[in-house]
C-alpha positions, 0 to 999 in steps of 0.5 A: 617768106611764110614758110620761113616765118612758120619755121622760126615760130616753131623753133621759138616755141620749141626753144621756150618749151625745152627749159620747162621740160628740162626743169621737170626732169631736175625739179624733184631732186631732193624734194619730198612728195606728199600723198594726202589720204582723205580718210584715217589710217588703216582703210583701203585708201590709206593702204593703196596710198602707202603701197604707191609711196613705196614704188612711185619715187623710183619712177620720178627723175631725181628720186624724191622722198614720198610720204603719206599724210592722212587728212580726213574730213567732210566725207573726204572732201577736205583733202581734195579742197586742200589741193587748191587752198593750202597745198603747194602748187608745184607738183609735190602734193597729190590726194587719194580720195573716196571715189564716191565724192565724184557722184556727190559733186554732181548730185550735191554740189552745194555741199561737196563744193568740188568739181572733179573736172577741174583737177589734174588727174594723175591716174587710178590704181584700181576700180572699186567693187562696192558691196553691201552686207549684213553682219552675221547673226543679224539674220537677213541674207537677201534684199527681201529678208532685209525688208522684212526684218525691220530697222537696220543700223548702217554707218558712213563717214558722213552724210554724202560720205561717198560710195558707202552713203550712196549704196546705203541710200540705194538700200533705203530708197530703191529697195525700201529697206528701213535703214537708220544711218549713223554718219560721221565716222572719220574712216572705215576702221572706226565703223568696222569697230562699231559693227563688231561691237553690235552698234551697226548691223552691216555696211556698204564698202569696197570688197577689198577694204573689208577685213579679211578675217570677216570674209574668211570667218563668214562674219558677213553676208553679202547682199549685192555687189555693185559691179560684175567682177567676182573676187576670188575670195567672194563666194559665188551667188552674190547678186549684181546690183544692176540685175536686181534693180526693180526696173529700167529707171531704177537701173539707170539711177543705181548705175549713176550712183556707182559709176565712179567706182570704175575709178576706185582708187583715184589720185589727183593734183591741183590743176595749177601744177605746171603741166610738164610736172603733171605729165611727169607724175602721170608717167611715173604713176603709170609705171609704178602701178604696173610694176610686178612688185606693186602687183605682188604687194597688192595681191598680199593686201587683197587690193585689186590692180586695174589701172587707169591713166590720168587721161582715161580717168578724166574721160570717165569723170566727164562722162559722169558729169554728162548724165541726163538731167532727169536721171540726176534729178531722180538720183538726188531724190534717192540720196535724200536731196 
């Protein structure tokens, strides 16, 4: 009798799930899926979103139309919060956001007001190699020379504005460089113009987002890279941040501040989206970012491709939130909190 009841329960459960699975397979026919970009047009996040939009629909049953909309604000947090406020919860909206917000959410939760463990992770297209640099002609070529130079103007998309802000604070409060932060730029494109106009002396950005003419024309001097990867168009000899940190305690802090770079180009949806549709979107994402055509287009745009699945991305996020409290407290002091 127990065995019979178990069989009946299993059959009933499977029968209940089948309509939902079938629904996910047909739901997207004739629909439009929107990818929200948390920055303005023209930067690295926007470029990755538009690249994914050209490939994702072919891997979703029903071949929906994929569009991209820019929703900058609050250092990128506006687009993420929108997933649980104004966005549809049916699997037709996802967001790519400034990955530095993950660190912000742990270090400044009262300001960021986002817990990334509470979102449905679709996946990440690539890790992020953050680089701090000085504009050519300003003078400094090393940390020591920056320290001796005196005040340097750097910009970000807002106080707590992601990876750029984190690394600017590392320059200021770990290495003791006199940095004047000009915040509030809506996206990287705007503060790139400010650098070219001489309003800013340098920046901290994803290497793949830095304008190619700057690199080809030796317009910038990279001071350090926050990771071990060596892009083919980066000249040898750029120091690795962890290796030049003053001591072990400082290394633990800078590691936390840059830990989210492993998820450099992340996509999330609301957790309220039905699980079967999240599973479908994850599969479609994994297939799209591994297409040869996707990789070829990414290479032309200088975009690295090193995908993480939704499950892998969530595990990385949970590891970041598990950082020991003393390191979190020390990192908060570094970023001025």
